N, CA and C of each residue as an Amber inpcrd file, in Angstrom:
protein
   210
   0.6810000  -1.2080000  -0.0510000  -0.2110000  -0.1750000   0.1450000
   0.5380000   1.0530000  -0.2920000   1.6900000   1.1760000   0.8650000
   2.9280000   2.8280000   1.2590000   4.1200000   2.2700000   0.6030000
   4.7150000   2.2780000  -0.5000000   5.6510000   1.9270000  -1.1560000
   6.4300000   2.9120000  -1.4180000   8.2390000   2.8060000  -2.0540000
   8.7760000   4.0540000  -2.2160000   8.2830000   3.9500000  -3.3860000
   8.3650000   5.5930000  -4.0640000   7.7720000   5.9400000  -5.5020000
   9.4490000   6.4950000  -6.1770000   9.1570000   6.9320000  -7.3360000
  10.3960000   6.9970000  -7.9820000  10.6280000   9.0600000  -7.1650000
   9.1780000   9.8210000  -7.2430000   9.9150000  10.8530000  -6.2330000
  10.0830000  10.7290000  -4.7890000  10.2650000  10.2630000  -4.1350000
  10.5010000   9.2130000  -2.4510000  12.7240000   9.3790000  -3.3090000
  12.8600000   9.1510000  -3.9710000  14.1930000   8.5140000  -4.3290000
  14.5330000   9.3930000  -5.0570000  14.0410000  10.4560000  -5.7400000
  14.3370000  11.2720000  -6.2500000  14.6290000  13.0540000  -5.4990000
  13.7180000  12.7590000  -4.7560000  13.8360000  13.3440000  -3.1740000
  14.9990000  13.0890000  -2.4010000  15.4840000  11.9340000  -2.0640000
  16.4000000  11.9870000  -1.5680000  18.0360000  11.7900000  -2.2740000
  17.5980000  11.6970000  -3.5500000  19.0140000  12.0470000  -4.3430000
  19.6070000  13.4980000  -4.1700000  18.0620000  14.6330000  -4.5720000
  18.3720000  15.8940000  -4.7790000  18.5540000  16.4470000  -3.6820000
  17.9350000  16.0700000  -2.5370000  18.8820000  17.0030000  -1.2600000
  19.8110000  16.7560000  -0.4840000  20.0060000  15.2290000  -0.6740000
  21.0500000  14.9050000  -0.3380000  22.2920000  15.1910000  -0.6930000
  22.2430000  15.2200000  -2.4270000  23.3580000  16.4730000  -3.0110000
  23.2150000  17.5740000  -2.6700000  22.4340000  18.3260000  -2.3270000
  22.2940000  19.6030000  -2.1400000  23.2380000  19.5820000  -0.5950000
  23.0740000  18.8010000   0.3840000  23.7260000  18.6690000   1.5390000
  25.1260000  18.3810000   1.5560000  25.6670000  17.8000000   0.7920000
  27.2080000  17.4270000   0.4840000  27.3770000  18.6450000   0.2030000
  26.6650000  19.2220000  -0.8260000  27.4980000  20.9610000  -1.7460000
  27.5590000  21.4740000  -0.4780000  26.2430000  21.5990000   0.2100000
  26.4030000  22.5150000   1.5590000  27.5430000  22.6540000   2.6840000
  27.5330000  21.2130000   2.9040000  28.4650000  20.4840000   3.7640000
  29.9470000  21.0850000   3.4060000  30.6030000  20.7150000   2.3210000
  31.7060000  21.1500000   1.8180000  31.7700000  22.8360000   1.9130000
  30.7960000  23.4970000   1.3800000  30.9680000  24.7130000   0.8200000
  31.3310000  25.7560000   2.6410000  30.5490000  24.9120000   3.6380000
  30.3760000  25.7430000   4.7170000  31.4670000  25.0790000   5.5610000
  32.2570000  24.2260000   5.5200000  33.3150000  23.3840000   6.0470000
  34.5930000  24.6040000   5.2100000  34.7500000  24.6050000   4.4690000
  34.9900000  25.8850000   3.3990000  35.6490000  26.9200000   3.8050000
  34.4350000  27.6230000   4.0850000  34.3990000  29.0820000   4.6750000
  34.7000000  29.4240000   6.6120000  34.3550000  27.8640000   6.7440000
  34.3140000  27.5100000   8.2310000  32.7570000  28.4210000   9.2800000
  32.3780000  27.9030000   8.5510000  30.4350000  28.2520000   9.2550000
  30.0580000  27.2370000   9.7050000  29.2600000  26.8750000  10.8080000
  29.2190000  26.2450000  11.3980000  27.5240000  25.9840000  11.4540000
  26.9760000  27.0080000  11.2930000  25.3380000  27.0790000  10.8930000
  24.9200000  26.5320000   9.3850000  25.6020000  26.6740000   8.6810000
  25.1710000  26.5490000   7.0100000  25.7710000  24.6310000   6.8770000
  26.6260000  24.2410000   7.7370000  27.6800000  23.1170000   8.0190000
  26.1040000  22.0640000   8.7290000  25.9160000  22.4820000   9.2910000
  24.1450000  22.0330000  10.5710000  23.4140000  21.6440000   9.3210000
  22.9670000  22.6670000   8.2760000  21.7820000  22.4970000   7.4350000
  22.4760000  21.6550000   6.9050000  23.2710000  21.5100000   5.9900000
  23.9930000  20.5580000   5.0720000  23.4590000  19.1670000   6.1460000
  24.1250000  19.3880000   6.6160000  24.1230000  18.0890000   7.3290000
  22.4240000  17.5800000   8.0280000  21.8080000  18.1860000   8.1260000
  20.4230000  17.7600000   8.1130000  19.9610000  17.4940000   6.9180000
  19.9730000  18.0010000   5.7060000  20.2220000  17.5720000   4.5840000
  19.9990000  16.2490000   4.1470000  21.3710000  16.2110000   4.4150000
  21.6030000  14.7560000   4.0970000  20.9180000  13.2570000   4.8660000
  20.9730000  13.5160000   6.0150000  20.3870000  12.7060000   7.3300000
  18.9450000  12.6140000   7.2190000  17.9850000  13.8820000   7.0610000
  16.4000000  13.6670000   7.4240000  15.4890000  12.1860000   6.6680000
  16.6220000  12.3290000   5.3290000  15.8750000  11.1570000   4.7090000
  15.0670000  10.2840000   5.2250000  16.3980000   9.9070000   5.9940000
  16.5710000   8.5900000   6.6680000  15.6400000   8.3200000   7.7030000
  15.0570000   9.2420000   8.4110000  14.0630000   9.4640000   9.2210000
  12.6290000  10.1650000   8.4710000  12.3960000  10.6760000   7.9530000
  11.3220000  11.0630000   7.0070000  10.9810000   9.8750000   6.2780000
   9.2990000   9.0750000   6.6280000   9.1040000   8.0390000   5.5440000
   9.4420000   8.9580000   3.8410000   8.1000000   9.3640000   3.4590000
   8.1050000   9.5630000   2.2690000   6.8650000  10.4000000   1.9920000
   6.7910000  10.6120000   0.5650000   5.5790000  11.7810000   0.1750000
   5.9380000  13.3950000   0.3920000   5.1250000  13.9520000   0.9850000
   4.9910000  15.2950000   0.9680000   6.0150000  15.4050000   2.1640000
   5.7800000  15.2860000   2.6840000   6.9200000  15.9140000   4.1460000
   8.3840000  15.9120000   3.2970000   8.7270000  14.7920000   3.0660000
   9.4170000  14.8570000   2.7820000  11.1230000  15.4560000   1.2600000
   9.9160000  16.2170000   0.7210000   9.8550000  17.3230000  -0.3610000
   9.4850000  18.9710000   0.4820000   8.9690000  18.5390000   1.8760000
   8.3410000  20.0750000   2.3570000   9.6290000  20.5750000   3.3970000
  10.3450000  19.4540000   3.9490000  11.1460000  19.7020000   4.5900000
  12.6530000  19.4370000   3.6210000  12.6730000  19.2540000   2.8410000
  13.9820000  19.3430000   2.0580000  13.7890000  21.0240000   1.3280000
  12.6010000  21.5600000   1.2780000  12.7240000  22.6030000   0.1380000
  12.9800000  23.8320000   1.3680000  11.8980000  23.3660000   2.7990000
  12.8250000  24.5650000   3.9730000  13.7990000  24.6480000   4.0140000
  15.0020000  23.4990000   4.5920000  15.7720000  23.5130000   4.8250000
  16.7830000  24.3190000   3.7300000  16.2690000  23.8760000   2.5430000
  17.4550000  24.5910000   1.4450000  16.9640000  25.7610000   1.6460000
  16.0060000  26.3650000   1.8630000  15.4800000  27.9170000   1.8890000
  16.4220000  28.5220000   2.8360000  16.6240000  27.6310000   4.1990000
  17.1890000  28.6900000   5.0500000  18.8950000  28.5580000   4.7900000
  19.3710000  27.6260000   4.1110000  20.6690000  27.6370000   4.1090000
  21.8070000  29.3730000   3.8640000  20.4610000  29.7250000   2.7000000
  21.3460000  31.6520000   2.4170000  21.4650000  32.2110000   3.7660000
  20.2600000  31.7330000   4.9990000  20.4810000  32.9910000   6.1220000
  20.9750000  32.4460000   6.8090000  21.7540000  31.1340000   7.2970000
  22.6320000  30.3750000   8.4410000  23.9340000  31.1170000   8.0700000
  24.3180000  32.2960000   8.5400000  25.9400000  32.4800000   8.5810000
  25.8440000  32.6790000   9.7740000  27.1000000  32.6580000  10.3210000
  27.7040000  32.8930000  11.8290000  28.0560000  35.2040000  11.9290000
């Protein structure tokens, strides 16, 4: 009934990739707040099942990155 869809897999790949890029950028700039957001982008899909919440949380975390500065 509730299976993994292609949109779930796309969400995992998209937000995981954004998280890796944000972590690398934040580490290079020595900014800890964007690094935490990048790490959260990589990890949260393991704890959020699937569906709309995967996309809502990913979009919110991604939109918070430019505002997270030391």
